[in-house]
ROBA-549475 format. One line per 3 residues: number of its first residue (from 1); their letters; for each residue x, y, z of N, C-alpha, C, CB. Coordinates in steps of 0.1 Angstrom, whole numbers, m for minus. Each point is the difference from the previous one (the first is absolute). Glycine has a CB too. Example, Ala and Ser with C-alpha at 12.3 -4.5 7.8 and 13.67 -1.06 7.14 Angstrom:
BEGIN
1> as> 132:m57:78:m9:12:0:9:12:0:m19:m12:12 | 15:23:m19:9:11:0:m8:11:8:12:m6:m22;
//
This chain:
BEGIN
1> mlr> m347:m70:1137:m13:m2:0:m4:m5:15:0:m4:m26 | m12:8:30:m4:m6:13:m14:m6:m3:12:18:15 | m14:m28:m9:m14:m7:m1:m2:m8:13:0:m1:m26;
4> rpa> m13:m2:29:m3:m7:12:6:m14:m1:m22:15:4 | 28:m20:6:6:m15:m1:m11:m9:m1:19:5:15 | m17:m17:m20:m9:m9:m3:5:m14:2:m10:15:m14;
7> ard> 2:m25:14:5:m14:1:10:m4:m10:m22:m6:10 | 21:11:m21:10:m3:m11:16:4:4:m22:4:m18 | 21:4:28:14:4:6:5:m8:10:m6:22:m3;
10> lea> m1:m32:8:3:m8:11:14:m7:0:m25:m3:0 | 28:m3:m11:14:m9:m2:11:9:1:m11:m17:m15 | 10:30:8:12:9:1:1:5:14:m2:9:m24;
13> aia> m10:m5:31:0:4:14:5:m10:9:m17:14:m5 | 13:m26:2:6:m11:10:15:m1:m2:m21:m13:m1 | 26:13:m12:14:m1:m2:7:11:8:m3:m9:m22;
16> fym> m2:22:22:5:10:7:1:m2:15:m10:13:m18 | m1:m17:23:m1:m1:15:8:m12:6:m22:12:m1 | 24:m21:m9:9:m12:4:15:2:m1:m18:m14:m7;
19> ser> 22:26:1:14:3:m3:5:8:11:m4:0:m25 | 17:0:26:7:9:9:m2:14:m3:17:m17:3 | m21:20:m15:m2:15:m4:m12:6:8:9:m6:m24;
22> sqy> m17:m3:29:m12:5:8:2:2:16:m15:m12:m19 | 28:10:22:2:m1:16:m5:12:7:20:m14:m3 | m21:26:m4:m5:12:8:m15:2:m2:22:11:m3;
25> agg> m28:m21:m4:m14:2:m3:m7:m12:6:4:15:m21 | 0:m21:32:m8:m11:5:3:m13:m7:m18:17:7 | 27:m18:m15:3:m11:m9:11:m9:4:m7:13:m17;
28> nvp> 13:m19:6:9:m11:1:m5:m12:8:18:16:m4 | m31:m18:0:m8:m11:8:m4:m11:m8:m8:17:14 | 3:m28:m7:m5:m12:m9:m13:6:m8:8:m19:18;
31> rfv> m11:9:m28:m11:5:m10:m13:2:7:11:m13:m18 | m15:5:27:m13:4:7:0:13:6:m3:m23:4 | 14:28:2:0:13:6:0:10:m12:12:m9:23;
34> awk> m4:7:m32:0:9:m13:m14:2:m5:25:m8:m7 | m32:m3:6:m15:1:m6:m7:9:10:0:m25:m10 | 1:23:24:m7:8:10:3:14:m3:0:m18:17;
37> nfs> 14:22:m19:4:14:m1:m7:5:m13:23:m3:12 | m23:m3:m22:m6:6:m13:m16:0:3:21:m9:m17 | m27:m1:22:m14:2:4:m3:12:8:m1:m24:m2;
40> avl> 9:28:10:m1:12:10:m1:13:m10:14:m11:21 | m5:10:m30:1:10:m11:m14:3:m7:24:m7:m3 | m29:m5:m1:m13:1:m7:m11:3:10:8:m17:m18;
43> ghw> m7:12:31:m10:2:8:m1:14:5:2:m22:5 | 9:30:m5:1:13:3:m9:9:m10:23:m5:9 | m21:1:m20:m12:6:m11:m12:m1:4:12:m5:m18;
46> emq> m16:m7:22:m15:m4:3:m4:8:13:3:m23:m10 | 5:24:19:m2:6:13:0:15:0:9:m20:10 | 1:26:m18:2:15:0:m5:6:m13:20:m2:17;
49> sfg> m23:m4:m27:m1:5:m13:12:7:m6:m23:2:5 | 34:m6:m1:12:5:m4:11:m8:4:m9:22:m1 | 21:m21:m5:11:m9:6:12:0:m10:m18:m15:12;
52> lwa> 28:8:m9:11:m3:m9:m5:m3:m14:14:m8:19 | m8:16:m30:m2:m4:m14:11:m9:m4:m12:22:m6 | 8:m30:m5:9:m7:m7:7:11:m10:m14:m23:2;
55> vta> 28:21:m2:7:9:m9:4:m8:m12:8:15:19 | m12:m10:m31:3:m7:m13:7:10:m10:m19:m15:5 | 26:9:m15:6:8:m9:m10:3:m12:23:m10:6;
58> kgd> m22:22:m12:m8:3:m12:1:m10:m10:3:23:4 | m15:m29:m7:m2:m9:m10:3:m15:5:6:19:m18 | m3:m21:30:1:m13:5:m6:m1:15:23:m4:m15;
61> dsi> m34:m4:16:m8:m1:13:7:m8:10:m21:2:m13 | 32:m7:11:8:m8:10:4:8:12:7:m14:m17 | m10:11:31:3:7:11:15:2:2:m21:m9:9;
64> lgl> 24:21:m5:15:3:2:2:2:15:2:12:m24 | m13:m8:31:1:3:15:m14:4:5:25:9:m3 | m26:m5:15:m11:6:7:3:12:5:m9:m21:4;
67> vgp> 1:32:m7:3:13:5:m14:7:3:22:1:m13 | m24:6:24:m12:8:2:m4:3:15:m7:m11:m21 | m5:18:22:m4:2:13:m4:m12:8:m6:22:m7;
70> yyp> 9:m22:20:m1:m11:9:m4:5:14:18:m13:m14 | m29:7:18:m4:4:15:m9:m11:6:1:25:m7 | 5:m36:10:m7:m11:7:m5:4:14:13:m16:m13;
73> dgw> m23:9:18:m5:2:13:11:0:11:m21:m9:m9 | 23:20:18:9:0:10:13:8:m4:m9:m20:8 | 11:23:m20:12:8:m5:m2:13:6:4:m13:m23;
76> peh> 9:20:27:m2:13:7:m3:11:m11:16:m7:20 | m11:6:m32:m1:10:m10:m3:m6:m14:16:14:13 | m21:m7:m22:0:m3:m14:14:m2:m5:m22:13:m2;
79> elg> 24:m25:m5:12:m3:m6:1:0:m15:2:m12:20 | 9:16:m26:3:m2:m14:10:m12:0:m4:26:m9 | 1:m37:4:8:m11:1:5:m5:m15:m12:m5:23;
82> wvm> 24:m1:m24:5:m4:m12:8:m14:2:1:24:m9 | m3:m32:m1:9:m12:m1:2:m1:m15:m7:m12:22 | 20:10:m27:2:m3:m14:6:m14:m2:2:24:m4;
85> feg> m7:m30:m5:4:m15:m3:13:m1:m6:m23:m5:m4 | 28:m7:4:13:m3:m7:1:5:m14:3:m19:15 | 8:27:m18:3:5:m14:m8:13:m2:5:m24:m9;
88> seg> m12:30:17:m7:12:m3:6:13:7:m21:m15:m3 | 32:13:9:6:13:7:9:6:m11:0:m9:24 | 4:22:m20:9:8:m7:m4:6:m13:16:m13:11;
91> rgi> m28:14:m14:m6:5:m11:m9:14:2:0:m25:m9 | m1:27:22:m9:11:4:m15:m3:1:17:13:m10 | m20:m26:8:m14:m5:0:m6:3:14:5:m20:m19;
94> aqe> 2:17:30:m5:1:14:m3:14:3:13:m21:7 | m3:29:m10:m2:15:3:m13:6:m7:26:4:2 | m27:m8:m16:m11:6:m7:m13:m6:5:14:3:m19;
97> avr> m14:m16:23:m13:m6:5:m2:6:14:3:m22:m13 | 6:24:22:m4:6:13:m4:15:m1:15:m16:10 | m10:23:m20:m4:14:m1:m16:0:m5:26:8:m5;
100> aar> m28:m18:m4:m15:0:m4:m8:m5:11:6:m3:m24 | m2:m7:33:m8:m6:10:m1:12:11:7:m26:m4 | 3:34:6:m1:11:10:m10:10:m5:23:m3:6;
103> sha> m22:7:m18:m10:9:m5:m14:m5:1:16:9:m15 | m18:m22:12:m13:m5:1:m6:0:15:8:m14:m19 | 2:11:28:m4:0:14:m4:13:5:16:m18:4;
106> fet> m8:29:m9:m4:13:5:m12:5:m8:24:5:7 | m24:m7:m19:m12:8:m7:m12:m9:m1:15:13:m15 | m14:m25:14:m14:m9:0:m3:m5:14:4:m8:m24;
109> lgw> 6:3:31:m5:m5:13:0:10:12:9:m22:m8 | m6:34:3:0:11:10:10:0:11:m23:0:m4 | 34:m8:4:10:m1:11:8:14:m1:3:m27:m2;
112> sta> 0:32:14:7:12:3:15:m2:3:m21:9:8 | 23:m21:m5:14:m6:3:2:m13:m2:1:16:15 | 12:m21:m18:2:m15:m2:14:m2:5:m16:m3:m20;
115> vsy> 18:m9:25:14:m5:4:3:m12:m8:m2:9:23 | 16:m13:m22:4:m13:m5:7:m6:11:1:6:m23 | m3:m18:27:6:m7:11:12:m8:m7:m23:0:16;
118> iap> 34:1:m13:12:m6:m6:10:m7:11:m3:18:m18 | 7:m29:15:10:m7:8:14:9:m1:m13:m24:m4 | 18:24:16:14:9:m1:10:m7:m8:m4:9:23;
121> enh> 3:m22:m28:10:m4:m9:m4:m2:m13:8:m10:18 | m20:17:m21:m5:0:m14:5:13:m7:m21:m13:7 | 34:13:m11:5:12:m5:m6:5:m14:19:m7:13;
124> rsi> m23:m3:m20:m7:5:m13:m12:8:2:8:m20:m11 | m16:15:20:m13:7:4:2:12:6:m10:m20:2 | 20:21:7:4:14:6:4:9:m12:9:m11:23;
127> kla> m2:6:m31:4:11:m11:m11:4:m9:24:m9:0 | m34:m1:m2:m10:3:m8:m10:10:8:4:m22:m12 | m6:19:25:m8:10:8:5:14:0:m5:m19:13;
130> erl> 19:20:m12:6:13:0:0:6:m13:13:m7:17 | m13:0:m29:m2:6:m13:m14:5:m3:18:m16:m8 | m28:9:15:m13:6:0:m3:11:10:m7:m22:m7;
133> gae> 17:27:13:m1:12:9:m4:m4:13:m5:14:m19 | 4:m27:23:m5:m3:14:12:2:9:m17:m18:m8 | 13:21:21:11:2:10:m3:m8:11:5:22:m7;
136> ldp> 7:m26:14:m1:m8:11:m9:7:12:22:m9:m7 | m32:2:13:m8:7:10:3:m9:13:m19:10:m17 | 27:m6:26:4:m9:11:m12:1:11:26:4:m5;
139> naa> m36:5:4:m11:0:9:m11:m9:m3:6:22:4 | m6:m27:m17:m12:m8:m5:0:m14:6:0:13:m21 | m12:m17:24:m2:m13:5:2:m12:m10:m16:11:15;
142> ypk> 22:m23:m9:2:m11:m8:m13:m7:m2:23:m1:6 | m24:m6:m17:m11:m9:m2:0:m11:10:m1:6:m24 | 12:m12:25:2:m12:9:9:5:11:m2:m18:m20;
145> pdq> m2:21:32:9:6:10:12:m11:4:m21:15:9 | 19:m26:m11:11:m8:4:11:m1:m12:m17:m13:15 | 13:18:m26:11:0:m12:1:14:m4:m5:m24:m8;
148> pcl> 16:29:14:2:15:m4:4:1:m14:6:6:23 | m9:5:m29:4:2:m15:1:15:m1:m12:m20:m10 | 17:24:m2:1:15:m3:m13:4:m6:26:m1:m3;
151> vyr> m30:13:8:m12:5:m5:2:13:m10:m12:m9:23 | 10:8:m36:3:11:m9:m13:7:m2:19:m12:m11 | m20:25:14:m13:8:m4:1:6:m13:m3:6:23;
154> hps> m6:m7:m30:m1:5:m13:m5:15:0:m5:m23:m9 | 10:31:m1:m4:14:1:m16:0:m2:24:9:m10 | m29:1:16:m16:2:0:m3:5:m15:m2:6:27;
157> pqe> m11:m7:m30:m5:3:m12:4:16:m3:m20:m19:3 | 19:27:7:4:14:m1:16:2:m3:m19:5:17 | 26:m13:m10:14:0:m2:4:m5:m14:3:m3:24;
160> irv> m10:m5:m29:3:m6:m15:m4:10:m10:m3:m25:8 | m8:33:m5:m4:10:m10:9:12:0:m23:m7:2 | 31:9:7:9:13:1:11:m2:m9:m5:5:22;
//
């Protein structure tokens, strides 16, 4: 299930951002930075009217991760991003959530393309991007030019329909 993240998700998000698990998502940081990171997730919704959703299990409102469309000021392209919290991997939840988020981005937000920016060492995210049909795009711009990453381009809405 996907829902807009809320203040009730703060402690779980802080635990994630303070953990080594978040090293590829601007994390493994002190609590005050983790708080700012999650505040940026909430603020993105206010500024853009969309953003990363809280992923929850059916019948349980506890947050398992964050997945969704992301496009902060200065980003070169629309991104589909994801982070899954401790204990929520290996069940297909992320793949299902990203597919739903991608459909929303294309059908509701009107995006014609989307990428995922992935650290070269983040093998789990690379595998997920590839399972979603995304392909490495060596010509795409990095969101942070001083921090090279892999850019995976998702299939277009037309390619998904075929």
